[in-house]
DOMI-293016 format. One record per residue (C-alpha): residue in three letters; x, y, z; residue number from 1. Coordinates in pm, 1 decimal. Example, Ala and Ser with C-alpha at 12.3 -4.5 7.8 and 13.67 -1.06 7.14 Angstrom:
2
vovex code ALA&X 1230.0&Y -450.0&Z 780.0&pos 1;
vovex code SER&X 1367.0&Y -106.0&Z 714.0&pos 2;
//
This chain:
119
vovex code MET&X 2512.6&Y -5241.3&Z -889.4&pos 1;
vovex code SER&X 2280.8&Y -5304.0&Z -654.7&pos 2;
vovex code ASN&X 2387.2&Y -4986.2&Z -469.1&pos 3;
vovex code LEU&X 2290.4&Y -4755.8&Z -760.5&pos 4;
vovex code GLU&X 1968.3&Y -4902.2&Z -800.7&pos 5;
vovex code ASN&X 1914.9&Y -4868.5&Z -436.3&pos 6;
vovex code ALA&X 2027.1&Y -4512.1&Z -486.6&pos 7;
vovex code LEU&X 1792.1&Y -4454.1&Z -798.6&pos 8;
vovex code LYS&X 1500.9&Y -4592.3&Z -603.7&pos 9;
vovex code GLU&X 1529.4&Y -4372.6&Z -301.3&pos 10;
vovex code LEU&X 1584.8&Y -4088.1&Z -512.8&pos 11;
vovex code ARG&X 1278.2&Y -4144.3&Z -719.2&pos 12;
vovex code ALA&X 1060.0&Y -4207.7&Z -424.2&pos 13;
vovex code LYS&X 1186.6&Y -3862.4&Z -271.7&pos 14;
vovex code ARG&X 1103.0&Y -3716.5&Z -602.7&pos 15;
vovex code SER&X 729.6&Y -3834.1&Z -610.8&pos 16;
vovex code GLN&X 714.7&Y -3726.2&Z -233.5&pos 17;
vovex code ALA&X 844.5&Y -3394.3&Z -315.4&pos 18;
vovex code GLN&X 563.8&Y -3369.0&Z -650.4&pos 19;
vovex code ILE&X 295.4&Y -3485.6&Z -407.3&pos 20;
vovex code GLU&X 406.5&Y -3200.1&Z -165.4&pos 21;
vovex code ILE&X 396.3&Y -2955.1&Z -436.8&pos 22;
vovex code GLU&X 66.0&Y -3020.8&Z -577.5&pos 23;
vovex code LYS&X -62.0&Y -2994.3&Z -191.4&pos 24;
vovex code LEU&X 130.5&Y -2646.4&Z -169.8&pos 25;
vovex code ASP&X -45.0&Y -2542.8&Z -519.3&pos 26;
vovex code GLN&X -409.9&Y -2654.8&Z -352.4&pos 27;
vovex code ILE&X -333.7&Y -2466.7&Z -50.1&pos 28;
vovex code ILE&X -184.5&Y -2153.2&Z -226.2&pos 29;
vovex code SER&X -497.4&Y -2140.6&Z -480.2&pos 30;
vovex code GLY&X -760.9&Y -2182.2&Z -189.7&pos 31;
vovex code ILE&X -583.8&Y -1891.6&Z -2.6&pos 32;
vovex code GLU&X -597.3&Y -1675.4&Z -340.9&pos 33;
vovex code SER&X -973.0&Y -1738.6&Z -376.4&pos 34;
vovex code LEU&X -1036.5&Y -1625.3&Z -51.6&pos 35;
vovex code ASN&X -823.6&Y -1310.9&Z -95.4&pos 36;
vovex code GLY&X -960.8&Y -1249.9&Z -438.7&pos 37;
vovex code ALA&X -650.6&Y -1265.6&Z -614.0&pos 38;
vovex code SER&X -612.2&Y -1381.0&Z -961.7&pos 39;
vovex code VAL&X -438.8&Y -1721.9&Z -1045.0&pos 40;
vovex code LEU&X -62.4&Y -1676.5&Z -1125.1&pos 41;
vovex code HIS&X -42.8&Y -1887.9&Z -1428.4&pos 42;
vovex code LYS&X -69.4&Y -1670.0&Z -1729.8&pos 43;
vovex code SER&X -351.6&Y -1753.9&Z -2000.8&pos 44;
vovex code SER&X -311.4&Y -1779.0&Z -2355.5&pos 45;
vovex code GLN&X -522.2&Y -1525.0&Z -2420.5&pos 46;
vovex code SER&X -336.1&Y -1124.9&Z -2410.5&pos 47;
vovex code SER&X -458.4&Y -845.4&Z -2193.9&pos 48;
vovex code ARG&X -716.5&Y -627.8&Z -2346.5&pos 49;
vovex code VAL&X -613.6&Y -285.4&Z -2445.2&pos 50;
vovex code ILE&X -867.6&Y -19.1&Z -2414.4&pos 51;
vovex code SER&X -829.4&Y 315.6&Z -2546.1&pos 52;
vovex code ALA&X -856.4&Y 598.0&Z -2292.4&pos 53;
vovex code ALA&X -1174.3&Y 764.0&Z -2486.5&pos 54;
vovex code SER&X -1341.1&Y 394.9&Z -2438.2&pos 55;
vovex code ARG&X -1228.3&Y 425.1&Z -2054.5&pos 56;
vovex code ARG&X -1382.4&Y 769.7&Z -2034.3&pos 57;
vovex code LYS&X -1703.4&Y 615.2&Z -2207.6&pos 58;
vovex code MET&X -1711.3&Y 344.2&Z -1973.4&pos 59;
vovex code ALA&X -1638.9&Y 566.8&Z -1650.1&pos 60;
vovex code LEU&X -1957.3&Y 803.7&Z -1766.0&pos 61;
vovex code ALA&X -2191.2&Y 491.4&Z -1828.6&pos 62;
vovex code GLN&X -2106.1&Y 395.4&Z -1460.3&pos 63;
vovex code LYS&X -2140.6&Y 746.1&Z -1303.4&pos 64;
vovex code ALA&X -2466.8&Y 733.9&Z -1485.4&pos 65;
vovex code ARG&X -2581.0&Y 420.1&Z -1356.9&pos 66;
vovex code TRP&X -2506.8&Y 496.4&Z -1001.7&pos 67;
vovex code ALA&X -2681.4&Y 828.6&Z -1021.4&pos 68;
vovex code SER&X -2982.4&Y 658.0&Z -1131.6&pos 69;
vovex code VAL&X -2960.6&Y 414.1&Z -842.6&pos 70;
vovex code ARG&X -2898.4&Y 676.4&Z -612.1&pos 71;
vovex code LYS&X -3187.8&Y 894.1&Z -733.7&pos 72;
vovex code GLN&X -3434.1&Y 576.9&Z -677.0&pos 73;
vovex code SER&X -3325.2&Y 522.0&Z -303.1&pos 74;
vovex code GLN&X -3383.3&Y 863.8&Z -198.6&pos 75;
vovex code PRO&X -3705.5&Y 949.0&Z 8.7&pos 76;
vovex code ALA&X -4006.5&Y 1102.4&Z -190.3&pos 77;
vovex code ALA&X -4004.1&Y 1435.9&Z 23.6&pos 78;
vovex code PRO&X -3716.2&Y 1525.4&Z 176.1&pos 79;
vovex code VAL&X -3735.1&Y 1649.0&Z 528.5&pos 80;
vovex code THR&X -3650.3&Y 1999.8&Z 589.0&pos 81;
vovex code LYS&X -3619.6&Y 2205.5&Z 934.7&pos 82;
vovex code SER&X -3826.6&Y 2506.3&Z 998.4&pos 83;
vovex code THR&X -3557.0&Y 2713.9&Z 1146.1&pos 84;
vovex code GLY&X -3304.7&Y 2636.1&Z 871.7&pos 85;
vovex code GLU&X -3033.7&Y 2617.1&Z 1117.9&pos 86;
vovex code SER&X -2881.7&Y 2343.3&Z 1306.3&pos 87;
vovex code PRO&X -2918.7&Y 2336.2&Z 1680.0&pos 88;
vovex code ALA&X -2641.3&Y 2498.2&Z 1861.4&pos 89;
vovex code LYS&X -2400.6&Y 2262.7&Z 2009.3&pos 90;
vovex code ARG&X -2433.7&Y 2144.3&Z 2348.3&pos 91;
vovex code THR&X -2153.3&Y 2150.5&Z 2602.7&pos 92;
vovex code MET&X -2114.0&Y 1992.9&Z 2949.6&pos 93;
vovex code SER&X -1985.5&Y 2200.1&Z 3214.3&pos 94;
vovex code ALA&X -1668.1&Y 2134.5&Z 3409.6&pos 95;
vovex code SER&X -1843.2&Y 1986.6&Z 3710.0&pos 96;
vovex code ALA&X -2041.6&Y 1745.1&Z 3517.8&pos 97;
vovex code ARG&X -1693.5&Y 1611.9&Z 3349.7&pos 98;
vovex code ARG&X -1567.2&Y 1585.6&Z 3709.8&pos 99;
vovex code LYS&X -1852.4&Y 1375.4&Z 3824.6&pos 100;
vovex code ILE&X -1841.1&Y 1156.3&Z 3545.4&pos 101;
vovex code ALA&X -1458.6&Y 1112.5&Z 3560.0&pos 102;
vovex code ALA&X -1493.1&Y 1015.7&Z 3918.6&pos 103;
vovex code ALA&X -1763.5&Y 759.2&Z 3888.0&pos 104;
vovex code GLN&X -1556.7&Y 633.5&Z 3590.7&pos 105;
vovex code LYS&X -1222.1&Y 594.4&Z 3853.9&pos 106;
vovex code ALA&X -1486.2&Y 458.8&Z 4135.0&pos 107;
vovex code ARG&X -1584.4&Y 155.4&Z 3845.7&pos 108;
vovex code TRP&X -1185.9&Y 96.0&Z 3782.1&pos 109;
vovex code VAL&X -1120.8&Y 62.2&Z 4136.1&pos 110;
vovex code LYS&X -1405.9&Y -208.7&Z 4181.8&pos 111;
vovex code ILE&X -1269.8&Y -413.9&Z 3909.7&pos 112;
vovex code ARG&X -911.3&Y -393.6&Z 4029.2&pos 113;
vovex code ALA&X -1026.4&Y -493.8&Z 4361.3&pos 114;
vovex code ALA&X -1213.5&Y -814.0&Z 4197.2&pos 115;
vovex code LYS&X -891.8&Y -887.2&Z 4002.3&pos 116;
vovex code LYS&X -696.1&Y -868.1&Z 4302.1&pos 117;
vovex code ALA&X -935.7&Y -1083.4&Z 4526.3&pos 118;
vovex code ALA&X -985.9&Y -1380.1&Z 4222.3&pos 119;
//
């Protein structure tokens, strides 16, 4: 009988340790979920709300109106306009200028590699 009692004690101790471990894991999971913004996995007693398509449409229109008013308030009072009406021509770099820049960059990398070898 004492063997059975010892075995039962050991099993109960293991069960209590497992419960403590599960509680720790639950706390860690809930912490990660709160950082991630995920909802809690436990189902609430309240059922999910059903919203009709018409109500969703009204809510979307109301939200768009709110954003429009926010954008309207944040715009500058007098918009700046260009006198010419055109955007300036896109500037291009000559081939010789590109070669000079490439050569300078290659020289920088040679110095970096030489410093690494010396170190």
